[in-house]
C-alpha positions as CSV (number, residue, x, y, z in Angstrom):
1,M,0.7,67.4,129.0
2,P,-3.1,67.5,128.4
3,P,-4.1,67.9,124.7
4,S,-5.6,71.2,123.8
5,P,-9.3,71.0,123.1
6,S,-10.0,70.9,119.4
7,I,-12.5,73.7,119.8
8,P,-11.9,76.4,122.5
9,P,-14.6,76.8,125.1
10,Q,-17.1,79.5,124.3
11,G,-16.3,82.8,125.9
12,V,-12.8,81.9,127.0
13,E,-10.2,84.4,126.0
14,P,-6.9,83.1,124.6
15,P,-4.2,82.9,127.2
16,I,-1.4,85.4,127.4
17,R,2.0,83.6,127.6
18,D,4.8,85.5,129.3
19,R,7.3,82.7,128.9
20,G,8.3,79.9,126.6
21,D,6.6,76.5,127.1
22,A,8.0,74.2,129.7
23,C,7.3,71.0,127.7
24,P,9.9,68.4,128.6
25,G,12.2,66.8,126.0
26,A,15.0,64.4,125.7
27,L,17.5,67.1,126.7
28,R,15.3,69.3,128.8
29,L,14.3,67.0,131.7
30,H,11.3,67.7,133.9
31,S,11.4,67.4,137.6
32,A,8.6,65.2,138.9
33,A,7.8,63.7,142.3
34,D,9.4,60.4,141.2
35,G,12.5,61.9,139.7
36,R,13.4,63.4,136.4
37,L,11.3,62.8,133.3
38,A,12.4,62.7,129.7
39,R,10.1,62.9,126.7
40,V,11.6,61.4,123.5
41,R,9.9,62.7,120.3
42,L,9.1,59.9,117.8
43,P,7.8,61.6,114.7
44,S,5.0,59.4,113.2
45,G,5.8,56.9,116.1
46,D,8.5,55.3,114.0
47,L,11.2,53.3,115.7
48,T,13.8,50.8,114.5
49,A,14.5,47.8,116.6
50,R,17.9,49.3,117.5
51,Q,16.3,52.5,118.6
52,A,13.7,50.6,120.7
53,T,16.5,48.7,122.3
54,A,18.2,51.9,123.2
55,L,15.1,53.2,124.9
56,A,14.8,50.0,126.9
57,D,18.4,50.2,127.9
58,A,17.9,53.8,129.1
59,A,14.8,52.9,131.1
60,E,16.5,49.9,132.7
61,R,19.8,51.6,133.5
62,L,18.7,55.1,134.3
63,G,15.0,55.1,134.8
64,D,12.3,53.2,136.8
65,G,12.2,50.2,134.4
66,H,9.2,51.3,132.5
67,L,8.3,53.3,129.3
68,S,5.3,55.5,129.1
69,L,3.5,56.2,125.8
70,T,1.9,59.7,125.4
71,S,-1.2,60.9,123.5
72,R,1.1,62.0,120.7
73,G,2.8,58.6,120.3
74,N,6.0,59.8,122.0
75,A,7.9,57.8,124.7
76,E,8.6,59.0,128.2
77,L,11.3,57.8,130.7
78,R,10.5,58.4,134.4
79,G,12.4,58.1,137.6
80,L,15.6,59.4,136.2
81,P,18.3,60.5,138.6
82,D,19.7,64.1,138.8
83,G,22.8,64.5,136.7
84,C,21.9,61.8,134.1
85,G,21.3,64.1,131.2
86,Q,24.6,63.7,129.4
87,E,24.5,59.9,129.7
88,L,20.9,59.8,128.5
89,A,21.7,62.1,125.6
90,G,24.6,59.9,124.6
91,V,22.4,56.8,124.5
92,L,19.7,58.6,122.4
93,R,22.3,60.2,120.1
94,A,24.0,56.9,119.3
95,A,20.6,55.4,118.4
96,G,19.8,58.2,116.0
97,L,17.0,59.6,118.2
98,L,18.5,63.0,118.4
99,P,19.1,64.0,114.7
100,A,19.0,67.7,115.5
101,E,19.5,68.6,119.1
102,H,18.2,72.2,118.9
103,H,15.1,70.9,117.2
104,E,14.3,67.8,119.4
105,R,11.2,69.3,121.2
106,I,9.5,70.5,118.0
107,R,9.5,67.2,116.1
108,N,5.8,66.8,116.9
109,I,4.3,64.9,114.0
110,L,1.3,62.6,114.2
111,T,0.6,60.3,111.2
112,S,-2.1,57.7,110.6
113,P,-0.4,54.7,112.3
114,L,-1.9,52.1,109.9
115,A,-0.9,54.0,106.8
116,G,0.6,51.4,104.3
117,L,-0.1,48.5,106.7
118,D,-3.8,47.7,105.9
119,H,-6.0,47.7,102.8
120,H,-7.0,51.3,103.2
121,A,-6.7,52.8,99.7
122,P,-4.4,55.8,100.0
123,A,-0.7,54.8,100.1
124,D,1.7,55.6,102.9
125,V,1.6,59.3,103.8
126,R,4.4,58.7,106.1
127,L,6.8,59.7,103.3
128,W,5.4,63.2,103.7
129,A,6.0,63.0,107.5
130,R,9.7,62.0,107.0
131,Q,10.2,64.9,104.5
132,L,8.5,67.3,106.9
133,D,10.6,66.1,109.8
134,A,13.8,66.5,107.8
135,A,12.7,70.1,106.8
136,L,11.9,70.9,110.4
137,C,15.4,69.8,111.6
138,A,17.1,71.6,108.7
139,S,15.5,75.0,109.3
140,A,17.2,77.5,111.5
141,W,13.9,79.2,112.5
142,T,11.8,76.2,113.5
143,P,13.1,76.0,117.1
144,A,11.0,79.1,117.8
145,L,7.9,76.8,117.6
146,S,6.5,75.7,120.9
147,G,7.2,72.2,122.1
148,R,3.4,71.8,122.0
149,F,2.9,72.8,118.3
150,L,1.5,69.8,116.5
151,F,1.6,68.7,112.8
152,V,-1.0,66.0,111.8
153,L,-0.9,64.0,108.6
154,D,-4.0,61.8,108.1
155,D,-4.1,59.3,105.3
156,G,-7.9,60.0,104.7
157,R,-9.4,57.5,107.1
158,G,-10.0,60.2,109.7
159,D,-8.1,58.5,112.6
160,V,-5.8,61.4,113.5
161,A,-7.4,64.4,111.8
162,A,-9.5,65.1,114.9
163,L,-6.5,65.1,117.3
164,G,-6.2,68.8,117.6
165,G,-3.3,69.6,115.2
166,D,-2.1,73.1,114.6
167,V,-1.4,72.2,111.0
168,T,-3.4,69.2,109.7
169,L,-3.2,67.6,106.3
170,V,-5.7,65.0,105.1
171,A,-4.7,63.0,102.1
172,E,-6.9,62.9,99.0
173,S,-6.9,60.0,96.6
174,G,-5.2,60.8,93.3
175,T,-6.8,60.2,89.9
176,A,-5.1,58.6,86.9
177,G,-2.9,61.0,85.0
178,D,-3.2,63.7,87.7
179,P,0.3,65.3,88.0
180,R,-0.8,66.8,91.4
181,G,-0.1,63.4,92.9
182,A,3.4,63.0,91.6
183,V,5.1,62.0,94.9
184,A,7.7,59.3,94.6
185,G,6.6,56.1,96.4
186,A,3.1,57.4,97.2
187,A,-0.2,56.6,95.4
188,C,-2.2,59.3,97.1
189,G,-2.9,62.5,95.3
190,G,-2.8,65.8,97.1
191,A,-4.0,66.8,100.6
192,L,-6.3,69.2,102.3
193,L,-4.5,71.6,104.6
194,Y,-6.2,72.9,107.7
195,V,-4.9,75.4,110.3
196,G,-6.1,75.3,113.8
197,D,-9.9,75.2,114.0
198,D,-10.7,77.0,110.7
199,P,-13.1,74.7,108.9
200,A,-11.9,75.8,105.5
201,A,-9.1,74.0,103.8
202,L,-6.5,74.5,101.1
203,R,-6.0,71.8,98.5
204,I,-2.3,71.2,98.1
205,A,-0.5,69.1,95.5
206,G,1.2,66.0,96.9
207,N,4.7,67.0,96.1
208,D,4.1,70.3,97.9
209,V,2.7,68.9,101.2
210,P,5.9,69.0,103.4
211,R,6.8,72.5,102.3
212,A,3.2,73.7,102.7
213,A,3.1,72.4,106.3
214,L,6.3,74.2,107.1
215,T,5.1,77.4,105.5
216,A,1.9,77.2,107.5
217,A,4.0,76.9,110.7
218,A,5.9,80.0,109.6
219,A,2.7,81.9,109.1
220,F,1.7,80.9,112.7
221,L,4.9,82.3,114.1
222,A,4.4,85.6,112.2
223,A,0.8,85.8,113.6
224,A,2.0,85.0,117.1
225,E,4.6,87.8,117.0
226,A,2.1,90.3,115.6
227,G,-0.5,89.2,118.2
228,G,1.9,89.9,121.1
229,T,0.3,87.3,123.4
230,G,3.1,84.7,123.2
231,A,0.8,82.1,121.8
232,W,2.2,78.5,121.7
233,R,-0.5,77.1,119.4
234,V,-2.8,78.3,116.6
235,R,-6.0,78.2,118.7
236,E,-4.3,80.5,121.3
237,L,-3.9,83.4,118.8
238,P,-6.0,86.4,119.7
239,A,-9.0,87.0,117.5
240,T,-7.4,90.1,116.0
241,H,-4.5,88.0,114.7
242,A,-6.2,84.6,114.1
243,L,-4.6,82.4,111.4
244,T,-7.1,81.4,108.8
245,A,-7.0,79.4,105.6
246,H,-7.2,82.6,103.6
247,D,-4.1,84.0,105.4
248,T,-2.2,80.8,105.0
249,A,-3.1,80.7,101.3
250,A,-1.4,84.0,100.7
251,R,1.7,82.8,102.5
252,L,1.8,79.6,100.4
253,R,1.4,81.4,97.1
254,A,4.2,83.8,98.1
255,A,6.3,80.7,98.6
256,G,5.4,79.4,95.1
257,I,3.0,76.8,96.4
258,E,-0.4,76.5,94.7
259,A,-3.3,76.4,97.1
260,E,-7.0,76.0,96.1
261,Y,-9.4,77.3,98.8
262,V,-12.1,74.7,99.8
263,A,-14.9,75.7,102.1
264,G,-16.0,73.0,104.4
265,A,-16.7,71.6,107.9
266,G,-13.1,71.0,108.9
267,P,-11.0,67.9,109.1
268,T,-13.8,66.0,110.9
269,G,-16.5,67.2,108.6
270,P,-18.7,65.6,105.9
271,A,-16.0,63.9,103.8
272,L,-14.6,61.9,106.6
273,A,-18.0,61.3,108.3
274,A,-19.4,59.8,105.1
275,D,-16.5,57.4,105.0
276,A,-17.2,56.4,108.6
277,G,-20.9,55.7,107.9
278,G,-22.2,59.1,109.0
279,P,-21.7,61.2,112.2
280,V,-23.3,60.2,115.5
281,P,-25.2,63.2,116.9
282,G,-23.3,64.7,119.8
283,I,-20.3,62.4,119.4
284,V,-17.3,62.9,117.2
285,P,-16.2,59.4,116.2
286,I,-12.4,58.8,116.1
287,P,-11.6,55.4,114.5
288,V,-8.5,53.9,116.1
289,P,-6.5,50.8,115.4
290,L,-8.1,48.0,117.4
291,P,-5.8,45.5,119.2
292,G,-5.3,42.3,117.4
293,I,-4.0,41.3,113.9
294,V,-4.2,43.7,111.0
295,E,-4.4,42.2,107.5
296,G,-2.2,44.0,105.0
297,P,-1.2,43.9,101.4
298,G,0.7,40.9,100.1
299,G,-0.5,38.6,102.8
300,R,1.6,40.4,105.5
301,R,0.2,41.1,108.9
302,A,0.8,43.7,111.6
303,L,0.3,43.1,115.3
304,S,-1.6,45.9,117.2
305,V,-1.3,46.0,120.9
306,L,-2.0,48.5,123.6
307,A,-0.1,49.3,126.8
308,P,-2.2,49.0,130.0
309,L,-2.8,52.5,131.2
310,G,-0.1,53.6,128.7
311,R,2.8,52.0,130.6
312,L,5.1,49.1,129.6
313,T,7.7,47.3,131.5
314,V,11.1,47.0,130.0
315,A,10.5,43.3,129.6
316,Q,7.3,44.0,127.6
317,W,9.1,46.5,125.4
318,R,12.0,44.2,124.8
319,L,9.5,41.4,123.7
320,L,7.9,43.7,121.2
321,T,11.3,44.7,119.9
322,A,12.3,41.0,119.6
323,V,9.2,40.2,117.6
324,A,9.8,43.1,115.3
325,A,13.4,42.1,114.7
326,T,12.9,38.4,114.4
327,D,9.5,38.1,112.6
328,G,8.7,41.6,111.3
329,T,10.4,44.3,109.4
330,G,12.6,45.4,112.2
331,E,10.4,48.4,112.9
332,L,7.8,49.4,115.4
333,R,5.2,52.2,115.4
334,T,3.8,53.8,118.5
335,T,0.3,55.3,118.3
336,P,-1.4,58.3,120.0
337,W,-3.7,55.8,121.7
338,R,-0.8,54.4,123.7
339,G,-0.4,51.4,121.5
340,V,2.4,49.8,119.4
341,L,2.2,48.3,115.9
342,V,4.6,45.6,114.8
343,P,4.4,45.4,111.0
344,G,5.6,42.8,108.5
345,L,4.7,39.4,110.0
346,S,3.7,36.4,108.0
347,D,0.3,34.9,108.4
348,A,1.8,31.8,110.1
349,T,3.7,33.8,112.8
350,A,1.2,36.5,113.6
351,A,-1.2,34.6,115.8
352,P,1.5,32.8,117.9
353,R,3.4,36.0,118.5
354,L,0.2,37.8,119.5
355,R,-0.5,35.1,122.1
356,E,3.0,35.7,123.5
357,L,2.4,39.4,123.8
358,A,-1.0,38.7,125.5
359,A,0.8,36.4,128.0
360,A,3.2,39.2,128.7
361,G,0.3,41.4,129.9
362,L,-0.3,43.6,126.8
363,I,-3.8,44.4,125.5
364,T,-4.3,42.2,122.4
365,A,-8.1,42.1,121.9
366,P,-10.9,44.7,121.8
367,D,-12.8,42.8,124.5
368,S,-10.0,43.2,127.1
369,P,-11.2,45.0,130.2
370,W,-8.2,47.3,129.9
371,H,-9.2,48.5,126.4
372,R,-10.2,52.2,126.3
373,I,-9.1,52.8,129.9
374,G,-6.5,55.5,130.6
375,A,-5.1,57.4,133.5
376,C,-2.7,60.2,134.2
377,T,0.5,59.5,136.2
378,G,-1.2,60.2,139.6
379,R,0.5,59.6,142.9
380,P,3.2,59.0,143.8
381,G,4.8,60.3,140.5
382,C,2.9,63.6,140.4
383,A,2.8,66.0,143.4
384,K,-0.3,67.7,142.0
385,S,-2.4,64.5,142.0
386,R,-5.0,63.9,144.8
387,A,-5.0,60.1,144.4
388,D,-3.1,57.1,143.2
389,V,-5.4,57.1,140.1
390,R,-3.6,54.2,138.4
391,A,-4.0,51.9,141.3
392,D,-7.7,52.9,141.6
393,A,-8.3,52.5,137.9
394,A,-6.6,49.0,137.9
395,A,-8.8,48.0,140.8
396,A,-12.0,49.1,138.9
397,I,-11.0,47.4,135.6
398,G,-13.1,44.4,134.9
399,T,-16.1,45.7,136.8
400,T,-17.1,48.5,134.5
401,A,-17.8,49.2,130.8
402,A,-18.9,52.6,129.7
403,G,-20.1,51.4,126.3
404,P,-18.5,50.6,123.0
405,G,-16.1,53.2,121.7
406,L,-16.3,55.5,124.8
407,P,-12.9,55.8,126.6
408,V,-12.6,56.2,130.4
409,H,-9.9,58.5,131.7
410,W,-8.9,58.8,135.4
411,S,-7.3,62.1,136.4
412,G,-5.7,63.1,139.7
413,C,-6.4,66.9,139.2
414,E,-8.2,69.3,136.9
415,R,-5.3,69.4,134.4
416,R,-6.5,66.0,133.2
417,C,-3.1,65.2,131.7
418,G,-3.2,62.8,128.7
419,H,-7.0,62.9,128.4
420,P,-8.5,61.6,125.1
421,H,-9.8,63.7,122.3
422,G,-13.5,63.5,121.4
423,T,-15.9,62.2,124.0
424,W,-14.9,60.3,127.1
425,V,-15.9,59.5,130.6
426,D,-14.0,61.8,132.9
427,V,-13.2,60.3,136.3
428,L,-11.7,63.2,138.4
429,A,-10.1,62.8,141.8
430,T,-11.3,65.3,144.4
431,G,-10.6,65.6,148.1
432,E,-13.7,63.5,148.8
433,G,-13.6,60.8,146.2
434,Y,-14.1,60.9,142.4
435,R,-16.4,63.1,140.3
436,V,-17.6,61.3,137.2
437,S,-18.9,63.0,134.1
438,V,-19.0,62.7,130.3
439,A,-16.7,65.2,128.7
440,G,-16.3,66.4,125.1
441,T,-19.9,66.7,124.1
442,E,-22.7,69.3,124.6
443,A,-24.7,66.4,126.1
444,A,-22.2,66.1,128.9
445,T,-23.6,65.3,132.3
446,S,-21.8,65.2,135.7
447,A,-22.3,63.7,139.1
448,P,-22.5,66.8,141.4
449,V,-21.3,64.8,144.4
450,P,-18.0,62.9,144.4
451,V,-18.4,59.2,145.0
452,P,-16.0,56.8,146.9
453,V,-13.6,54.8,144.8
454,L,-15.6,51.6,145.3
455,Q,-18.7,53.2,143.7
456,V,-16.8,54.6,140.7
457,P,-17.5,51.6,138.4
458,T,-21.3,52.0,138.9
459,A,-21.1,55.8,138.5
460,I,-19.2,55.3,135.2
461,V,-21.9,53.1,133.7
462,A,-24.8,55.3,135.0
463,T,-23.2,58.6,133.8
464,A,-22.5,57.2,130.3
465,A,-26.1,55.9,130.1
466,A,-27.5,59.3,131.2
467,A,-25.6,61.0,128.5
468,G,-27.2,58.8,125.9
469,T,-23.9,57.3,124.7
470,P,-23.9,53.9,123.0
């Protein structure tokens, strides 16, 4: 599923949806060229070692022996046989990965992966995410949300705020004696709530955040019904029924939730840009956890690794699970950058375990040639793809670098499934080779003529340089 653009293209009318979304889930399997596909929602990317083991068992026994990580931090199993749905559901249910089966496709919650693991000031906003997930699963009306509707909770560092949420909450630091921040277990104060692409925000008290997010989602469903276009996401609402911060504020106040209107430049605006050292003209910076060792409070360490092209073998996944169970807290966190965090290691064990993960083929350092390279499924798994983009990308890795901080994404067709947010080098398969361009910025340039696969590395470097990217 390609992520929706954070800002709709100028002049493009919102789509009219005449059916529900076909997003796969753990119970609704998708038919692909390589078999059935299951997508298991992992709110905030949280997994216990027991749950991770269950996913490995399912991939090994029922799937193709791999796990894929999505741009929302969810896990996918591919190559599943027909008729395996009940067995798969039983495995996931026993592991606690299906707490509410009617709600499993709408548990789309992204949270800052490093929240509570590093020295960033705000405390763990993941408490809000757990409360929101519980409220989603306990509400009879929430299954009416699309499987693509996305909640984002950013701890203030700006890492996930720009990832195209329908309802986005950005934590604000509390002040001493401020009752607005009275959330058990959290040191952060309230949050700024954004809906869709409206740059204005609503300041919400910390203890109201989960209920406010749910109320904003209800406001979207009301606007979607009134609009009559079958919108799946906030940015798809027709202009006559667009959901704004003003509209949402009225809903919140009717539900007894105080909301202070704050004009601004959106969740990627001045406040976050200042923390990041200022915006780069033409480029929206999205800070992400780098692969390596993350230093945290109390001398604890977290390991940050990335999956090459977003795919892990069962053996790699089991190794991560074993490190978490033996040396960490018994938990893992997946990230929307197709990575995995293993928290809670001691200083003495972190470096040796990271070396083990590197030896297993995982990306453990920012200078890895695999870092910032992504690809869709491609052939043979996807019938729509024009090329085996994963094989072509792997062949090109090590011979190209588009520049620091600029991802490269290989796509087999115009859907560009799984492409990054922000700015990236777009490598698109055509019938005559690959067309290379810089996407996601007004300064985007493109190669008008497709180039053969052997020339793609040179084209990537030249295209990035022509666009003026660093």
